SEBA-918900 format. One record per residue (C-alpha): residue in three letters; x, y, z. Coordinates in steps of 0.001 Angstrom, whole numbers. Each point is the difference from the previous one (the first is absolute). Layout:
r, c1, c2, c3
ALA, X, Y, Z
...
This chain:
r, c1, c2, c3
MET, 0, 0, 0
ILE, 2794, 2391, 840
VAL, 1830, -745, -3200
ASN, -3127, 421, -2133
SER, -733, 3304, 1711
LEU, 3582, 1261, -353
SER, 716, -1585, -3378
TRP, 1497, 3279, -1160
LEU, 2783, -25, 2606
PRO, 2456, -2210, -1982
TRP, -451, 2364, -2939
ALA, 824, 2939, 2265
LEU, 3108, -1817, 1214
ALA, 1061, -933, -3537
LEU, -310, 3623, -1130
GLN, 1802, 1335, 3071
ILE, 3382, -1260, -1241
PRO, 131, 1643, -3472
ILE, -1698, 3169, 1255
THR, 2615, 436, 2723
VAL, 3027, -1000, -2084
LEU, -787, 1238, -3507
VAL, -2160, 3112, 435
PRO, 2165, 3122, 453
SER, -523, 2274, 2981
TYR, -1594, 3417, -425
LYS, 1823, 3086, 1200
TRP, -2390, 2325, 1810
ALA, 2381, 2428, 1677
PRO, 1165, -348, 2637
ARG, -1412, -3547, 172
THR, 297, -3082, -2151
LEU, -3153, -2031, -596
TYR, -31, -3721, -757
LEU, -2954, -1686, -1666
GLY, 953, -3230, 1768
ASP, -669, 1628, 3385
PHE, -3506, 1046, -1052
TRP, -705, -3439, -1446
PHE, 1198, -1632, 3217
PHE, -2158, 2231, 2190
GLY, -2999, -500, -2276
TRP, -191, -3798, 51
VAL, 956, -296, 3664
SER, -2735, 2469, 999
ALA, -2569, -1666, -2265
ALA, 765, -3481, 1334
LEU, -140, 1100, 3639
PHE, -3257, 1880, -516
PHE, -1589, -2923, -1817
LEU, 1074, -2600, 2562
ALA, -1056, 2151, 2948
LEU, -3405, 586, -1617
ARG, -513, -3668, -853
ARG, 978, -1169, 3470
HIS, -2425, 2480, 1502
GLN, -2813, -1239, -2243
ASN, 865, -3712, 253
LYS, 1593, -603, 3362
GLY, 1906, -3240, 77
ALA, -14, -407, -3784
TYR, 3509, 1376, -410
PRO, 3146, -919, 1935
ALA, 1241, 2821, 2168
LEU, 2576, 2330, -1464
PRO, 3386, 101, 1782
TRP, -1059, 3026, 1997
LYS, 2668, -337, 2695
PRO, 3063, 530, -2244
MET, -1925, 2615, -1967
LEU, -769, 2060, 3099
VAL, 3466, -506, 1497
SER, 1678, 1193, -3209
ALA, -2187, 3111, -121
ALA, 704, 737, 3665
LEU, 3764, -380, -462
ILE, 5, 2355, -2987
LEU, -2110, 2533, 1915
VAL, 2381, -80, 2973
SER, 3013, 350, -2288
TRP, -1612, 2938, -1792
ALA, -874, 1804, 3231
HIS, 3404, -620, 1567
GLY, 1693, 1415, -3077
SER, -1145, 3454, 1126
ILE, 2702, 26, 2718
ARG, 2870, -1684, -1837
PRO, 3398, 1686, 126
PRO, 1429, 1475, -3221
ILE, 2744, -2254, -1340
ILE, 31, 1089, -3631
HIS, 3302, 1823, 526
LYS, 1619, -3308, 1030
LEU, -1355, -2008, -2906
TRP, 2353, -957, -2783
THR, -992, -2339, -2781
LEU, 1891, -1278, -3015
THR, -2998, -1078, -2034
TYR, -2937, 2299, 716
GLN, -476, 3732, 167
VAL, -285, 1189, 3590
PRO, -3452, 1505, 732
ASP, -153, 3761, 373
SER, -1589, -239, 3436
ASP, -995, -2577, 2590
SER, -2377, 2263, 1914
PHE, -3419, -1427, 822
GLN, -2438, 309, -2911
PRO, -3297, -1350, 1371
GLY, -1942, -188, -3256
ARG, 2749, -1547, -2100
GLU, 1009, -2511, 2668
LEU, -3611, -964, 635
LEU, -374, -833, -3702
ILE, 3156, -2129, 195
GLY, -1468, -1829, 2991
ILE, -3303, -590, -1797
ARG, 1919, -1440, -2948
PHE, 1898, -2398, 2269
VAL, -3229, -1135, 1673
CYS, -1658, -443, -3388
TRP, 2882, -2182, -1175
PHE, -162, -2204, 3086
TRP, -3780, -302, -100
GLY, 183, -818, -3714
GLY, 2325, -2892, 779
LEU, -2381, -1279, 2662
LEU, -2933, 233, -2410
ALA, 1897, -1872, -2715
SER, 844, -2750, 2474
TYR, -3616, -38, 1225
TRP, -1343, -461, -3527
PHE, 2318, -2842, -940
LYS, -518, -1814, 3285
THR, -3772, -31, -552
ALA, 80, -833, -3722
SER, -496, -3468, -1437
PRO, 2942, -1754, -1731
ASP, -1435, 680, -3469
GLU, -604, 3669, 776
THR, 3493, 294, 1465
LYS, 1561, -1561, -3076
LEU, -1882, 2308, -2380
ALA, 914, 3090, 2034
LEU, 3669, -987, 161
LYS, 102, -467, -3772
ARG, -1191, 3585, -491
ILE, 2441, 1416, 2516
GLY, 2872, -2116, -1335
LYS, -519, 1261, -3550
SER, -163, 3575, 1256
LEU, 3271, -383, 1918
ALA, 1679, -1779, -2919
VAL, -898, 2686, -2543
THR, 975, 2805, 2393
ALA, 3336, -1628, 862
PHE, 694, -669, -3692
ILE, -611, 3655, -907
GLY, 2066, 1091, 2988
GLY, 2919, -2219, -990
ILE, -84, 1111, -3650
SER, -137, 3674, 1047
LEU, 3016, -456, 2270
MET, 2050, -1630, -2750
ALA, -1039, 2704, -2462
SER, 948, 2843, 2348
TYR, 3312, -1705, 811
THR, 1058, -541, -3599
HIS, -1640, 2942, -1776
GLU, 626, 3564, 1154
ALA, -3064, 1460, -1703
SER, -2252, -2601, 1667
LYS, 1502, 836, 3378
ILE, -684, 3716, -433
TRP, -3501, -600, -1376
LEU, -984, -2303, 2877
GLY, 1460, 2464, 2499
GLN, -2227, 2748, -1399
ILE, -3106, -2180, 138
TYR, 608, -1376, 3500
HIS, 1438, 3212, 1482
TYR, 3494, -1086, 1060
ASP, 3521, 1092, -808
PRO, 1570, -2876, -1953
ASN, 3467, 1500, 442
GLN, -39, 376, 3777
PHE, 3612, -553, 1014
ILE, -411, -2886, 2405
TRP, -2277, -1892, -2441
LYS, 1486, 1178, -3276
ALA, 1197, -3468, -1040
ARG, -3251, -1685, 1081
ALA, -3305, -124, -1867
HIS, -3393, 1222, 1245
GLY, -2320, -982, -2848
VAL, -3660, 484, 928
PHE, 920, -43, 3689
GLY, 800, 2965, 2208
GLY, 3464, -1399, 674
PRO, 2178, -3095, -364
ILE, -728, -1058, 3579
GLU, -3724, -490, -499
ALA, 688, -1482, -3441
GLY, 2293, -2659, 1435
LEU, -2380, -831, 2841
VAL, -3096, -331, -2178
LEU, 1787, -2141, -2576
GLY, 1759, -2068, 2652
LEU, -3330, -830, 1651
SER, -1527, -755, -3398
ILE, 2394, -2909, -655
PRO, -1287, -2488, 2618
ALA, -3530, 1394, -352
LEU, -179, -720, -3732
LEU, 1475, -3464, 537
PHE, -2901, -724, 2354
PHE, -3004, 1709, -1600
PRO, -2371, -2375, -1813
GLY, -1308, 505, -3523
LEU, 3252, 1200, -1608
SER, 1625, -2034, -2742
TRP, 3655, -825, 470
ILE, 883, 1813, -3222
PHE, -1675, 3149, 1312
ARG, 1713, -456, 3377
CYS, 3402, -351, -1646
ILE, -515, 3111, -2145
CYS, -1038, 2037, 3024
LEU, 2815, -1372, 2169
ALA, 2554, 848, -2712
ALA, -1256, 3601, -61
ILE, 69, 82, 3811
ALA, 3586, -1290, 109
GLY, 1114, 2621, -2522
GLY, -1815, 2708, 1943
MET, 1633, -1019, 3276
LEU, 3438, 133, -1637
ALA, -800, 3510, -1213
ALA, -1322, 1129, 3403
GLN, 2985, -1488, 1896
THR, -1867, -267, 3310
LEU, 1724, -2738, 1977
SER, -2277, -370, 3049
PRO, -2700, -2080, -1761
VAL, 2742, -2018, -1717
ALA, 1378, -847, 3444
GLY, -3480, -1076, 1061
ILE, -362, -2248, -3047
LEU, 3396, -1604, 666
VAL, -848, -643, 3650
ALA, -3358, -1527, -975
TYR, 1618, -2224, -2626
SER, 2742, -1068, 2414
MET, -2634, -872, 2588
TYR, -1827, -2042, -2605
LEU, 3158, -1913, -916
VAL, 790, -745, 3636
THR, -3489, -945, 1165
HIS, -1260, -1849, -3079
SER, -179, -3689, 755
LYS, 1816, -989, -3204
VAL, 2824, 2521, 238
SER, 2960, -593, 2288
LEU, 2166, 2676, 1538
LYS, 2844, -1044, -2299
LYS, -2026, 1048, -3028
LEU, -113, 3517, 1385
LEU, 3779, 346, -288
PRO, 93, 314, -3830
PHE, -2656, 2711, 224
LEU, 2040, 1916, 2597
ALA, 3195, -489, -1996
GLY, -1690, 1334, -3121
LEU, -1338, 2986, 1897
ALA, 3449, 745, 1420
THR, 1492, -219, -3503
VAL, -2538, 2506, -1318
LEU, 755, 2420, 2858
VAL, 3744, -256, -555
ALA, -492, 574, -3733
ILE, -2104, 3107, 664
TRP, 2677, 1338, 2355
PHE, 2727, -699, -2564
PHE, -1735, 1521, -3036
ASN, -1849, 2886, 1717
PRO, 1472, 799, 3429
ASN, -1480, 3506, 11
TRP, -3504, -1455, -131
VAL, 729, -2199, 3016
ILE, 1551, 2896, 1929
GLY, -3027, 2147, -800
LYS, -2356, -2694, 1266
LEU, 1973, -376, 3231
SER, -8, 3774, 528
ASN, -3728, 113, -679
PHE, -482, -2603, 2731
THR, 2384, 1327, 2655
TYR, -1164, 3619, -161
ARG, -3272, -1125, 1554
PHE, 1619, -722, 3354
ALA, 554, 3691, 786
ALA, -3665, 833, -577
TRP, -1162, -3077, 1929
SER, 2184, 962, 2961
MET, -1418, 3529, 28
TYR, -3589, -1289, -143
LEU, 594, -2441, 2857
ASP, 1700, 2658, 2139
THR, -3054, 2228, -464
LEU, -2446, -2784, 833
PHE, 1860, -1003, 3146
SER, 443, 3613, 1150
ARG, -3452, 76, 1662
TRP, -2433, -2642, 1162
ASN, -2923, 1396, -2011
HIS, 2008, -49, -3248
LEU, 994, -3582, 729
LEU, -3585, -1051, 686
PHE, -1954, 2034, -2564
GLY, 2556, 902, -2683
LEU, 424, 3270, -1898
GLY, -3153, 96, -2086
LEU, -735, -207, -3716
THR, 2436, 2494, -1480
SER, 2197, -499, -3083
TYR, 3057, -1765, 1403
TYR, 1630, -2521, -2314
VAL, 1439, -2766, 2141
ASP, 1133, -2717, -2449
ASN, -1076, -2659, 2484
SER, -3612, -1107, 238
TYR, 246, -1083, 3642
LEU, 1627, 3229, 1114
TYR, -2615, 1817, -2089
LEU, -2768, -1523, 2131
PHE, 1985, 780, 3141
MET, 494, 3619, -1103
ARG, -3655, 533, -892
GLY, -1736, -1712, 2882
GLY, 2635, -959, 2579
LEU, 15, -3267, 1862
LEU, -3804, -155, -126
MET, -172, -134, -3788
LEU, 3115, -2148, -401
GLY, -1201, -2486, 2619
ALA, -3550, -217, -1349
THR, 1247, -497, -3566
GLY, 2495, -2631, 1125
TYR, -2643, -1877, 1982
PHE, -2472, 49, -2910
THR, 2656, -1140, -2490
ILE, 1463, -2791, 2142
LYS, -3457, -1273, 897
HIS, -1022, -398, -3639
LEU, 3378, -1400, -1050
ARG, -263, -2709, 2644
ILE, -3463, -924, -1279
GLY, 802, -11, -3703
TRP, 3670, -979, -268
PRO, -440, -3791, 444
ASP, -2578, -129, -2831
TRP, 1655, 2373, -2463
ASN, 2191, -1259, -2818
TRP, 3352, 1529, -835
TYR, -1509, 2510, -2454
GLN, -2137, 1443, 2771
ARG, 2855, -48, 2498
ALA, 2219, 1738, -2541
LEU, -2465, 2898, -167
ILE, 286, 409, 3767
LEU, 3792, -283, 31
ILE, 510, 2489, -2850
THR, -2124, 2569, 1816
LEU, 1557, -527, 3433
ILE, 3578, 39, -1283
SER, -612, 3026, -2242
GLY, -1445, 1743, 3050
LEU, 3440, -44, 1632
THR, 1338, 2612, -2422
LEU, -3102, 1512, -1622
ASP, -3266, 1645, 1086
ALA, -1740, -2890, -1737
PHE, -3206, 93, 2036
ILE, -1068, 3479, -1182
ILE, 954, 13, -3702
ARG, -3256, 353, -1921
PRO, 609, -2595, -2763
VAL, 1321, -2513, 2538
VAL, -3067, 468, 2205
ALA, -2270, -398, -3040
VAL, 1696, -3274, -980
TRP, -178, -1262, 3577
VAL, -3665, 814, 553
ALA, -1273, -945, -3453
ALA, 2194, -3025, -793
ILE, 2108, -1330, 2866
ILE, -2654, -44, 2726
PRO, -2390, -1959, -2284
LEU, 2831, -2464, -723
LEU, 770, -382, 3702
SER, -3650, -847, 623
ILE, 609, -3317, -1813
ARG, 909, -2620, 2588
SER, 1317, -2627, -2407
PRO, 3510, -1242, -685
GLN, -694, -292, -3726
ARG, -463, 2708, -2627
LEU, -3599, 318, -1138
GLU, -710, -1415, -3422
């Protein structure tokens, strides 16, 4: 009954991915508007209104929504927003290699409230997607996953092709930069492609997550999968974002070690090959390796400053510094900065709880999606990048709702 009544929800999820990734933002000075945000808010609001109305009219006919995590998330964001009004200014201490430092970190109640609403909408959207797939029949689940899988495949294919085009063709790079409002020749990212993405970081993350997802989605021919995966691989080489690559390698290594038919000895050739590739990269392009190491190590200074500020007073430690525009380059520290120990602890509890429930039943494709995200979160603000959130809510959460060790056919 729920699925029949919300039959449009898989379509909304399938459209969320290309709308967020492929549709350019709109500059409305001094703000930037994203169609994906409006689409997200629209279907989440419609689904909540419909379900609340139906439950009121037909009590007991619909399973209860996960109201507890929904209310807790809203409360945490509200506390973080309110506490941001008394945060200390630290903008003069902030130094970043990758991003432009914000002009001000003073409390902006309207802007920060909108950021908080967006975060709540994202989280509630994920809960609604999980709710739908947990109440759907196997046939309905399979049909919905086919639609979403095709949407992700086409979007990732276009993304990969655009990255390769902007990397190899100067005119394409400039043209895409004009359409998607970014500077393709920004110094720190000059040798890396953006394509249809706002930056190489979100490009690498979206494409990295697409690899195990497309291997798992039903309804895709292997020829189509291979074509899309080839475009994704080329796009990741052009983006040169290593964090999702590290996640993929860890997931594959775990598969080799834990698979019943693979011994630990068979992992050694894989590790030897990986070491050979790394040595070759160092030998032929040492400047690239040095640049990557510098890009990683610069983060420690910013992290140290953030932690010193958080531990300077008990209220900062407990409630964080609010929803201002600090780039942290660490998803866990990002949560800590925004909402203090309350938000970090609540998020950790929610995540660990669901991992303990699902991990034994997930296959290695599903586990790889988790590992790529968690490992990328160590060096990137992965949890708040719009295209990554769209892929997670619209594609990964539906895939994680499948409690089967085999890929759907």
